[in-house]
C-alpha positions as CSV (number, residue, x, y, z in Angstrom):
1,M,114.7,147.1,23.7
2,K,112.6,144.2,25.0
3,H,113.3,140.6,24.0
4,C,111.4,137.8,25.6
5,L,110.4,134.2,25.0
6,C,106.7,133.3,25.1
7,I,105.6,132.9,28.7
8,L,104.8,129.3,29.4
9,I,101.1,128.7,29.9
10,V,100.1,126.9,33.2
11,F,99.5,123.1,32.7
12,C,96.6,122.1,35.0
13,C,97.6,119.6,37.7
14,F,95.7,118.0,40.5
15,H,98.1,117.8,43.5
16,G,100.8,120.2,44.5
17,V,104.0,118.8,46.0
18,R,103.8,118.5,49.8
19,A,105.6,121.0,52.0
20,Q,109.2,120.1,53.1
21,V,109.2,116.5,51.9
22,S,111.2,114.8,49.1
23,A,109.6,113.4,46.0
24,E,110.1,109.9,47.2
25,Q,108.4,110.7,50.5
26,A,105.5,112.4,48.8
27,A,105.1,109.4,46.4
28,D,105.1,107.0,49.4
29,S,102.4,109.0,51.1
30,L,100.3,109.0,47.9
31,Y,100.8,105.2,47.5
32,R,99.7,104.6,51.1
33,L,96.5,106.6,50.5
34,A,95.8,104.5,47.4
35,Q,96.2,101.3,49.3
36,E,93.9,102.6,52.1
37,A,91.2,103.7,49.7
38,P,87.7,102.8,50.9
39,D,86.5,101.5,47.5
40,D,87.8,100.8,44.0
41,S,86.7,104.1,42.4
42,V,88.7,106.1,45.0
43,K,91.7,103.7,44.6
44,I,91.6,104.2,40.8
45,E,91.8,108.0,41.0
46,R,94.6,107.9,43.6
47,L,96.6,105.5,41.5
48,L,96.1,107.9,38.5
49,D,97.2,110.8,40.8
50,L,100.4,108.9,41.5
51,S,100.9,108.5,37.7
52,F,100.6,112.3,37.3
53,F,103.0,112.8,40.2
54,W,105.7,110.9,38.3
55,C,104.9,112.1,34.8
56,D,107.5,114.8,34.8
57,R,110.0,112.8,37.0
58,D,110.0,109.2,35.8
59,T,107.7,108.2,32.9
60,A,108.3,104.5,33.5
61,K,106.8,104.8,37.0
62,A,104.0,107.0,35.6
63,F,102.9,104.3,33.1
64,H,103.3,101.6,35.8
65,Y,100.6,103.3,38.0
66,I,98.3,103.7,35.0
67,D,98.6,99.9,34.5
68,E,97.8,99.4,38.2
69,A,94.7,101.5,37.8
70,R,93.7,99.6,34.7
71,K,93.9,96.3,36.6
72,V,91.6,97.6,39.3
73,M,89.1,98.6,36.6
74,G,88.8,95.0,35.4
75,N,88.0,93.8,31.9
76,K,85.0,96.1,31.3
77,P,85.9,99.6,32.4
78,T,83.2,102.3,32.2
79,D,83.4,105.1,29.7
80,Y,84.2,107.4,32.6
81,Q,87.2,105.2,33.5
82,R,88.3,105.0,29.9
83,G,88.2,108.8,29.8
84,L,90.5,109.0,32.8
85,L,93.0,106.5,31.3
86,H,93.3,108.6,28.1
87,H,93.6,111.8,30.1
88,F,96.4,110.6,32.4
89,T,98.2,109.0,29.4
90,A,98.2,112.3,27.7
91,N,99.7,113.9,30.8
92,I,102.7,111.6,30.6
93,I,103.5,112.2,27.0
94,Y,102.6,115.9,27.2
95,N,106.2,117.1,26.7
96,H,107.4,114.3,24.5
97,D,104.8,113.6,21.8
98,I,102.5,116.6,21.3
99,E,100.3,115.2,18.5
100,R,99.6,112.0,20.3
101,A,98.9,113.9,23.5
102,K,96.3,116.0,21.7
103,S,94.7,112.9,20.3
104,E,94.6,111.3,23.8
105,Y,93.0,114.4,25.3
106,M,90.3,114.4,22.6
107,L,89.5,110.7,23.3
108,A,89.3,111.6,27.0
109,E,86.8,114.3,26.2
110,K,84.7,111.9,24.0
111,Y,84.2,109.5,26.9
112,L,83.9,112.0,29.7
113,A,81.3,114.1,27.8
114,R,78.7,111.3,28.4
115,Y,78.6,112.2,32.1
116,R,77.0,115.1,33.9
117,F,78.3,115.3,37.5
118,P,80.9,117.5,39.2
119,R,83.8,115.1,39.0
120,A,83.4,114.6,35.3
121,Y,83.2,118.4,34.7
122,F,86.4,118.6,36.9
123,Y,88.3,116.4,34.5
124,R,86.8,117.9,31.4
125,S,88.1,121.3,32.5
126,K,91.6,119.8,32.9
127,V,91.4,118.1,29.5
128,W,90.5,121.2,27.6
129,N,93.0,123.4,29.4
130,N,95.9,121.0,28.7
131,Y,94.8,120.5,25.1
132,G,94.7,124.3,24.7
133,T,98.3,124.7,26.1
134,L,99.5,122.3,23.4
135,L,97.8,124.5,20.7
136,Q,99.5,127.5,22.3
137,R,102.9,125.9,22.0
138,Q,102.1,125.4,18.3
139,D,101.5,129.1,17.7
140,S,97.7,128.9,18.1
141,A,97.3,131.2,21.1
142,N,94.0,132.6,19.7
143,L,92.5,129.0,19.7
144,F,93.7,128.5,23.2
145,M,91.9,131.7,24.4
146,G,88.7,130.5,22.8
147,I,89.1,127.1,24.6
148,I,89.5,128.8,28.0
149,V,86.5,131.0,27.6
150,D,84.1,128.5,26.0
151,R,85.2,125.2,27.5
152,A,87.7,125.1,30.4
153,L,86.2,127.9,32.6
154,P,82.5,126.9,32.3
155,Y,83.4,123.2,33.1
156,A,85.5,124.3,36.1
157,R,82.6,126.4,37.4
158,L,80.2,123.5,36.9
159,A,82.6,121.3,38.9
160,G,82.7,123.9,41.7
161,D,86.5,123.9,41.4
162,S,87.8,127.3,42.4
163,T,91.4,126.2,42.0
164,A,90.9,125.4,38.3
165,V,89.0,128.7,37.8
166,G,92.0,130.5,39.3
167,N,94.4,128.7,37.0
168,H,92.3,129.5,33.9
169,L,92.2,133.2,34.8
170,Q,96.0,133.0,35.1
171,N,96.3,131.5,31.6
172,I,94.2,134.3,30.2
173,A,96.6,136.7,31.9
174,L,99.6,134.9,30.4
175,L,98.1,135.1,26.9
176,L,97.6,138.8,27.3
177,S,101.2,139.2,28.6
178,N,102.4,137.3,25.5
179,V,100.9,140.0,23.3
180,Q,102.4,142.7,25.6
181,D,99.1,143.9,27.1
182,Y,100.7,143.9,30.6
183,E,98.2,146.1,32.4
184,K,95.2,144.0,31.4
185,A,97.2,140.9,32.2
186,E,97.9,142.3,35.7
187,S,94.2,142.6,36.4
188,Y,93.6,138.9,35.5
189,F,96.6,137.8,37.7
190,K,94.9,139.7,40.6
191,Q,91.6,137.9,39.9
192,A,93.5,134.6,39.9
193,L,95.1,135.3,43.2
194,N,91.8,136.3,44.8
195,T,90.1,133.1,43.5
196,L,93.0,130.9,44.7
197,S,93.2,132.5,48.1
198,T,89.5,131.6,48.9
199,G,89.5,128.1,47.5
200,A,91.2,124.8,48.3
201,A,94.2,125.8,46.2
202,T,97.6,124.2,46.9
203,S,100.8,126.1,47.6
204,E,102.1,125.3,44.1
205,D,99.0,126.9,42.5
206,R,99.7,130.2,44.3
207,L,103.4,129.9,43.6
208,T,102.8,129.8,39.8
209,V,100.6,132.9,39.9
210,F,103.1,134.9,42.0
211,V,106.0,133.9,39.7
212,N,104.1,134.6,36.4
213,A,102.7,137.9,37.8
214,A,106.3,138.9,38.7
215,K,107.5,138.2,35.2
216,N,104.6,140.1,33.7
217,A,105.5,143.1,35.9
218,I,109.2,142.9,34.9
219,L,108.3,142.9,31.2
220,G,106.0,145.9,31.9
221,E,109.0,147.6,33.5
222,N,107.3,147.8,37.0
223,L,110.1,146.4,39.1
224,G,108.6,147.5,42.4
225,R,105.5,145.5,41.8
226,A,107.6,142.6,40.5
227,R,109.6,142.6,43.8
228,G,106.4,142.3,45.8
229,Y,105.2,139.3,43.8
230,L,108.6,137.6,44.1
231,D,108.7,138.1,47.9
232,S,105.3,136.4,48.2
233,A,106.6,133.7,45.9
234,A,109.6,133.2,48.1
235,V,107.4,132.6,51.2
236,V,105.4,129.9,49.4
237,F,108.6,128.4,47.8
238,N,110.3,127.9,51.2
239,A,107.3,125.8,52.2
240,I,107.5,123.5,49.1
241,P,111.2,123.5,48.1
242,Y,110.8,120.3,46.0
243,T,108.2,121.7,43.7
244,T,108.6,121.1,40.0
245,Y,108.0,124.8,39.4
246,A,111.3,125.7,41.1
247,P,113.2,126.3,37.8
248,F,110.7,129.0,36.8
249,Y,110.9,130.6,40.2
250,F,114.7,130.8,40.0
251,R,114.5,132.0,36.4
252,T,112.2,134.9,37.4
253,E,114.4,135.9,40.4
254,G,117.4,136.0,38.1
255,Q,115.5,138.0,35.5
256,Y,114.6,140.6,38.2
257,Y,118.3,140.9,39.3
258,R,119.3,141.2,35.6
259,H,117.0,144.2,35.3
260,I,118.4,145.9,38.4
261,R,121.9,145.1,37.1
262,E,123.0,142.8,40.0
263,K,125.0,140.4,38.0
264,E,126.2,138.0,40.7
265,K,122.8,137.5,42.3
266,A,121.3,136.9,38.8
267,L,124.0,134.3,38.0
268,E,123.4,132.6,41.4
269,M,119.6,132.3,40.7
270,F,120.2,131.1,37.1
271,S,122.6,128.4,38.4
272,K,120.1,127.1,40.9
273,G,117.4,127.0,38.2
274,I,119.6,125.1,35.8
275,T,120.4,122.5,38.5
276,R,116.7,121.9,39.3
277,A,115.6,121.9,35.6
278,E,118.3,119.3,34.7
279,S,117.2,117.0,37.5
280,L,113.6,117.3,36.1
281,H,114.7,117.0,32.4
282,D,112.7,120.1,31.8
283,A,113.7,121.4,28.4
284,Y,111.3,124.4,28.4
285,S,112.7,125.9,31.6
286,L,116.3,125.2,30.5
287,R,115.6,127.2,27.3
288,D,114.1,130.0,29.3
289,I,117.0,130.2,31.8
290,Y,119.8,130.0,29.2
291,F,118.0,132.7,27.2
292,E,117.9,134.9,30.3
293,M,121.7,134.3,30.8
294,Y,122.3,135.4,27.2
295,A,120.2,138.6,27.8
296,M,122.2,139.3,31.0
297,Y,125.6,139.0,29.3
298,R,124.3,141.0,26.3
299,D,123.1,143.8,28.7
300,F,126.6,143.9,30.3
301,G,128.3,144.0,26.9
302,E,129.9,140.5,27.2
303,Y,129.0,139.4,23.8
304,G,131.2,136.3,23.7
305,N,129.4,134.8,26.7
306,A,126.1,136.1,25.3
307,K,126.6,134.1,22.1
308,K,127.5,131.0,24.0
309,Y,124.3,130.9,26.0
310,L,122.1,131.9,23.1
311,L,123.4,128.8,21.2
312,I,122.8,126.6,24.3
313,S,119.2,128.0,24.7
314,D,118.4,127.2,21.1
315,R,119.3,123.5,21.7
316,Y,116.6,123.2,24.3
317,D,113.6,124.2,22.1
318,P,111.5,120.9,21.8
319,V,108.8,122.6,19.7
320,Q,110.8,125.0,17.4
321,S,107.9,127.4,17.2
322,T,108.1,130.1,14.5
323,H,108.2,132.9,17.1
324,N,111.2,131.4,19.0
325,R,113.1,130.6,15.8
326,L,112.8,134.1,14.4
327,L,113.7,135.5,17.8
328,H,116.9,133.4,17.9
329,L,117.9,134.5,14.4
330,R,117.4,138.2,15.2
331,E,119.3,138.0,18.5
332,M,122.1,136.0,17.0
333,A,122.5,138.6,14.2
334,N,122.7,141.3,16.8
335,V,125.4,139.4,18.8
336,E,127.5,138.6,15.7
337,F,127.4,142.2,14.7
338,K,128.6,143.3,18.1
339,L,131.4,140.8,17.9
340,G,132.5,142.2,14.5
341,N,131.4,139.1,12.5
342,F,129.6,141.1,9.9
343,R,129.4,138.4,7.3
344,T,127.8,136.0,9.8
345,A,125.5,138.7,11.2
346,Y,124.4,139.5,7.6
347,E,123.6,135.8,7.0
348,Q,121.6,135.5,10.3
349,M,119.7,138.7,9.5
350,E,119.0,137.4,6.0
351,A,117.6,134.1,7.4
352,Y,115.5,136.2,9.8
353,A,114.1,138.4,7.1
354,L,113.4,135.3,4.9
355,G,111.6,133.6,7.7
356,K,109.6,136.6,8.5
357,D,108.7,137.1,4.8
358,T,107.6,133.5,4.6
359,F,105.4,134.0,7.6
360,Q,103.9,137.1,6.1
361,Q,103.5,135.4,2.7
362,N,101.5,132.7,4.3
363,N,99.2,135.3,5.7
364,M,99.1,137.0,2.3
365,A,98.2,133.7,0.7
366,L,95.3,133.4,3.0
367,K,94.2,136.9,2.1
368,I,94.5,136.1,-1.6
369,I,92.3,133.0,-1.1
370,D,89.8,135.2,0.7
371,L,89.9,137.7,-2.2
372,E,89.5,135.0,-4.7
373,K,86.4,133.7,-2.9
374,Q,85.0,137.2,-2.9
375,Y,85.7,137.5,-6.6
376,E,84.0,134.2,-7.4
377,S,81.1,135.3,-5.2
378,I,80.8,138.6,-7.1
379,G,80.9,136.8,-10.5
380,K,78.1,134.5,-9.4
381,E,76.1,137.5,-8.3
382,N,76.5,139.1,-11.7
383,E,75.3,135.9,-13.5
384,I,72.3,135.9,-11.2
385,L,71.5,139.5,-12.0
386,K,71.7,138.8,-15.8
387,L,69.2,135.9,-15.4
388,K,67.0,138.1,-13.3
389,D,67.0,140.8,-16.1
390,I,66.0,138.2,-18.7
391,N,63.2,136.9,-16.4
392,Q,62.0,140.4,-15.9
393,Q,61.7,141.0,-19.7
394,Q,59.7,137.8,-20.1
395,Q,57.6,138.7,-17.2
396,M,56.7,142.0,-18.7
397,N,55.4,140.3,-21.9
398,I,53.4,137.9,-19.9
399,D,52.0,140.8,-17.8
400,R,50.8,142.6,-21.0
401,S,48.9,139.5,-22.1
402,R,47.4,139.1,-18.7
403,F,46.3,142.7,-18.4
404,W,43.3,142.3,-20.6
405,L,42.2,139.1,-19.0
406,V,42.4,140.9,-15.6
407,L,40.4,143.8,-16.9
408,L,37.7,141.5,-18.2
409,G,37.4,139.7,-14.9
410,A,37.5,142.9,-12.9
411,G,33.8,143.5,-13.0
412,L,33.0,140.0,-11.7
413,S,35.7,140.3,-9.1
414,I,34.3,143.6,-7.7
415,A,30.9,142.0,-7.2
416,L,32.5,139.0,-5.4
417,I,34.6,141.3,-3.3
418,I,31.6,143.4,-2.2
419,A,29.8,140.2,-1.1
420,F,32.9,138.8,0.6
421,F,33.6,141.9,2.6
422,S,30.0,142.1,3.7
423,W,30.2,138.6,5.1
424,K,33.7,139.3,6.5
425,L,32.5,142.4,8.4
426,A,29.7,140.5,10.0
427,K,32.1,137.7,11.1
428,S,34.7,140.3,12.3
429,N,32.1,141.9,14.6
430,H,31.3,138.5,16.0
431,N,35.0,137.7,16.6
432,T,35.6,141.0,18.2
433,L,32.9,140.3,20.8
434,V,34.4,136.9,21.5
435,Q,37.9,138.4,21.8
436,N,36.7,141.1,24.1
437,E,35.1,138.5,26.3
438,L,38.3,136.4,26.4
439,L,40.4,139.5,27.3
440,H,38.0,140.2,30.1
441,Q,38.4,136.7,31.4
442,E,42.2,137.0,31.2
443,E,42.1,140.2,33.1
444,L,39.9,138.7,35.8
445,K,42.3,135.7,36.0
446,T,45.3,138.1,36.3
447,L,43.6,140.1,39.0
448,R,42.8,136.8,40.9
449,Q,46.5,135.7,40.6
450,Q,47.7,139.1,41.8
451,E,45.3,138.9,44.7
452,Q,46.6,135.4,45.6
453,L,50.2,136.6,45.5
454,H,49.3,139.6,47.7
455,R,47.6,137.3,50.2
456,Y,50.6,134.9,50.0
457,Q,53.0,137.8,50.5
458,S,51.0,138.9,53.6
459,I,51.1,135.4,55.0
460,L,54.8,135.1,54.4
461,Q,55.4,138.5,56.0
462,G,53.4,137.5,59.0
463,Q,55.1,134.1,59.2
464,E,58.6,135.8,59.2
465,E,57.6,138.4,61.7
466,E,56.1,135.6,64.0
467,R,59.3,133.5,63.5
468,N,61.4,136.5,64.4
469,R,59.3,137.2,67.5
470,I,59.3,133.6,68.7
471,A,63.1,133.3,68.0
472,R,63.7,136.4,70.2
473,D,61.4,135.1,72.9
474,L,63.1,131.7,72.9
475,H,66.6,133.1,72.9
476,D,66.0,136.0,75.4
477,G,63.3,134.5,77.6
478,L,63.5,130.7,77.7
479,G,67.2,130.7,76.9
480,G,68.0,133.0,79.7
481,L,65.8,131.0,82.1
482,L,67.5,127.7,81.2
483,A,71.0,129.3,81.6
484,G,70.0,130.6,85.0
485,V,68.8,127.2,86.1
486,K,72.1,125.6,84.9
487,L,74.2,128.2,86.8
488,R,72.3,127.5,90.0
489,L,72.7,123.8,89.7
490,S,76.4,124.2,88.8
491,A,76.8,126.4,91.9
492,I,75.2,123.7,94.1
493,A,77.5,121.0,92.6
494,T,80.6,123.2,93.1
495,R,79.6,123.9,96.8
496,D,79.2,120.1,97.4
497,R,82.6,119.4,95.9
498,E,84.2,122.1,98.1
499,K,82.6,120.4,101.2
500,N,84.1,117.1,100.0
501,S,80.7,115.7,99.7
502,T,79.7,113.5,96.7
503,V,77.7,115.3,94.0
504,S,74.6,113.5,93.1
505,T,74.8,111.8,89.7
506,E,71.2,112.9,89.1
507,V,72.4,116.6,89.5
508,N,75.1,116.0,86.9
509,A,72.6,114.3,84.6
510,V,70.2,117.3,84.9
511,I,73.1,119.7,84.1
512,G,73.9,117.7,81.0
513,E,70.2,117.6,79.9
514,L,70.1,121.4,80.4
515,D,73.1,121.8,78.1
516,H,71.4,119.7,75.5
517,A,68.2,121.7,75.9
518,V,70.1,125.0,75.5
519,D,71.7,123.7,72.3
520,E,68.4,122.5,70.9
521,L,66.9,125.9,71.8
522,R,69.6,127.7,69.9
523,R,69.2,125.4,66.9
524,V,65.4,126.1,66.8
525,S,65.9,129.8,67.2
526,R,68.6,129.9,64.5
527,N,66.4,128.0,62.0
528,M,63.5,130.4,62.6
529,M,65.6,133.5,62.0
530,P,69.4,133.2,61.6
531,E,71.3,136.2,62.9
532,A,73.9,136.0,60.1
533,L,71.2,136.7,57.6
534,L,70.2,140.0,59.2
535,Y,73.6,141.3,60.4
536,M,76.3,139.7,58.2
537,G,74.5,139.5,54.8
538,L,73.4,136.8,52.4
539,E,76.7,135.2,51.6
540,S,77.7,134.6,55.2
541,A,74.2,133.3,56.1
542,L,74.2,130.8,53.1
543,A,77.7,129.7,53.9
544,D,76.7,129.2,57.6
545,L,73.6,127.2,56.5
546,C,75.6,124.9,54.2
547,N,78.3,124.4,56.8
548,Y,75.6,123.5,59.3
549,M,73.9,121.0,56.9
550,D,77.3,119.5,55.9
551,T,77.6,116.0,57.5
552,P,79.8,112.9,56.9
553,A,76.8,111.4,55.0
554,T,76.1,114.4,52.9
555,A,78.8,116.9,51.7
556,V,77.4,120.4,51.2
557,K,79.6,122.9,49.4
558,F,78.8,126.6,48.9
559,Q,80.1,129.1,46.4
560,G,79.3,132.8,46.5
561,I,80.3,134.9,43.4
562,G,80.1,138.7,43.3
563,L,77.4,138.9,46.1
564,R,76.7,142.4,47.5
565,A,77.0,143.3,51.2
566,S,73.3,144.0,51.5
567,Y,70.0,143.2,49.7
568,A,66.4,144.1,50.3
569,K,64.9,142.1,53.2
570,P,62.3,140.2,51.1
571,V,65.1,139.0,48.8
572,L,67.3,138.0,51.8
573,I,64.6,136.0,53.5
574,G,63.2,134.6,50.2
575,V,66.6,133.3,48.9
576,Y,67.5,131.9,52.4
577,R,64.2,130.0,52.7
578,M,64.5,128.6,49.2
579,V,68.0,127.2,49.9
580,Q,66.9,125.9,53.2
581,E,63.9,124.0,51.6
582,L,66.0,122.7,48.6
583,L,68.7,121.3,51.0
584,N,66.1,119.6,53.1
585,N,64.6,118.0,50.0
586,A,68.0,116.8,48.7
587,I,68.9,115.3,52.1
588,K,65.5,113.8,53.1
589,H,64.0,112.8,49.8
590,A,66.8,112.5,47.3
591,H,69.2,110.9,49.7
592,A,72.1,112.9,48.2
593,T,75.7,112.4,49.2
594,Q,77.0,115.6,47.6
595,I,75.2,119.0,47.2
596,I,76.6,122.1,45.5
597,V,75.0,125.5,46.2
598,Q,76.1,128.4,44.0
599,C,74.8,132.0,44.4
600,S,76.0,134.8,42.2
601,D,75.1,138.4,41.4
602,S,75.4,139.5,37.7
603,D,73.7,142.0,35.4
604,G,71.2,143.0,38.0
605,C,70.0,139.5,38.9
606,L,70.7,136.9,41.6
607,F,71.4,133.4,40.1
608,L,70.9,130.5,42.5
609,T,71.8,126.9,41.6
610,V,71.4,123.9,43.8
611,E,72.7,120.6,42.4
612,D,72.7,117.2,44.0
613,D,73.7,113.6,43.1
614,G,70.6,112.1,44.6
615,V,68.0,109.6,43.2
616,G,66.4,112.3,41.0
617,F,62.8,112.0,39.6
618,N,60.9,112.2,36.3
619,I,59.5,115.7,36.0
620,Q,57.0,114.7,33.4
621,L,55.5,112.0,35.7
622,L,55.3,114.4,38.7
623,V,51.5,114.8,39.0
624,A,51.3,116.8,42.2
625,K,54.2,118.9,43.6
626,G,55.0,118.7,47.3
627,L,54.3,121.5,49.7
628,G,58.0,122.4,49.9
629,L,58.4,122.7,46.1
630,K,55.1,124.6,45.9
631,N,56.4,127.1,48.5
632,I,59.6,127.6,46.6
633,E,57.6,128.3,43.3
634,D,55.4,130.8,45.2
635,R,58.4,132.6,46.7
636,V,60.0,132.8,43.2
637,A,56.8,134.2,41.7
638,L,56.5,136.7,44.6
639,L,60.0,138.0,43.8
640,Q,59.1,138.1,40.1
641,G,61.8,135.5,39.3
642,R,61.8,132.2,37.4
643,M,62.8,128.7,38.2
644,E,63.9,125.7,36.2
645,I,64.2,122.1,37.4
646,D,66.4,119.5,35.6
647,S,66.1,116.0,37.0
648,R,66.1,112.4,35.8
649,P,65.9,109.1,37.8
650,G,69.3,108.1,39.0
651,E,71.1,111.3,37.7
652,G,70.4,113.8,40.5
653,T,68.6,117.1,40.4
654,T,69.6,120.6,39.4
655,V,67.4,123.6,40.3
656,N,68.2,127.0,38.7
657,I,66.5,130.2,40.0
658,E,66.9,133.7,38.7
659,I,65.7,136.7,40.7
660,P,65.9,140.4,39.5
661,V,67.4,142.6,42.2
């Protein structure tokens, strides 16, 4: 028999606890970062991060840092800053006042929704996830699933936040595990681990996935798989022993030992978990751990101790959800029965049955309301049918009266019709000739466009072949020649040093200039035809390009999602040149400080998005497109794709390209 509490959904955070440091040390480090912030906007976010750090440790300190951030904002904070204040306030009261926390999250969404840049999407993803976890605690898991799919995940992807994407995938897995679909939940846990392993995820993010995946495997009775996840979790936990997720780690270790019937090890883990949970005032983990202790004593037939810990577990339920209350009544009835307290067991089972019936009656009431609405709808339809029948009878009488009038006018109508169709036929012949001429002109236009595309394709192919040839010549010919000259000069300098003679500064200068020339030669050769594109594939080439273009003045981030190992050469070269041109435009013309490049393969199409926070432009006022933008449009047309540009002055530019592959 399986008995389990609802698995706790992951509450999205922003900073994991630093490895092998105490909470006070970590807080001091965060505070120093806030004081050393280069500007007020960065200082505000770091103070709010400090508030979040203390929200489950010391609420007074958490509110103190929110007040500090509010002072930095001044008397007239922006809507974006107001949204942050509401969001971090909700984080503090998350476990203490659920309804107020939900209200604060919705106020945060109201203000943040007015902004369209990655950081705003980042916070909106957190807002919706945390709001959904509160709904899940209130027995609305279906609503939470809809929020993840429709809100949290899309905003996380718009923000380019792979860590949040991984956490949302984990929450989907937890919801599936709650309804005992353990195999499907396992697949989402694996997706979450893959996402978190490639992004900037913290150790605590990975720890939560390992622990929750282990619990899912235990509930699915796959103890070997659970042990593997727990071993991975132990490695991460040893690096961050002060994490606030420690109680759940110890809970799951104890749960594993309970299932393999190692009682002493299970008790040791439960004891450690209770100690950490009490220090954090974490009622949810305390309820979980005490329930597991009840289950352990129940499995070993020690029903007196089992009853004791089941009662303690029930005291730590801050939400008192219907599921947990019914579970407590059912388990208590079972324990009382085992202890021989048949009267008490009967009363507990009666209360359980009454609660379950009430729950089912509520569902039945909803069904009755639906039936009543259907009945009202059918009644209205019957009334409509009666009215239609009366109208039809009246219409038949009118039709009889009109019949003779129609018959009398038929002769005149026939004459008019003959005249009309004669005129219509003549006009139709004329229109047909005009339409045939227009179709002929359209066909000529289409042929000219196809011919232009063919010529452009030939030009592009010739350019790429010439670039490839020049790149090889530069690398193999001139590159080898320069390398040989450098080696000879270096040999001369080495020989002079061995003879204790002074090496000419001009020789050293020439060697340095040769090094610079070789580097410049490699850069030119690489731009003309990057080796990564031909030998390592599209994802590696784009990642290499973005890394090369990334500078302190302009941050360039790349995300590849589901890209194949190989594509047709025209697609490879076309996509690479488009990204190259868009990055140059964003840096040189838009003066962007942050650029996000995302390339994904889905449903037989490549989707390319390049988004920057530059000066933007008014598309409607763009009279003539530059050569670079025209080249991109021609490449997209050549690959039979389509392109959309979204830009406004002062709000950056987003270019979306879709190419069938």
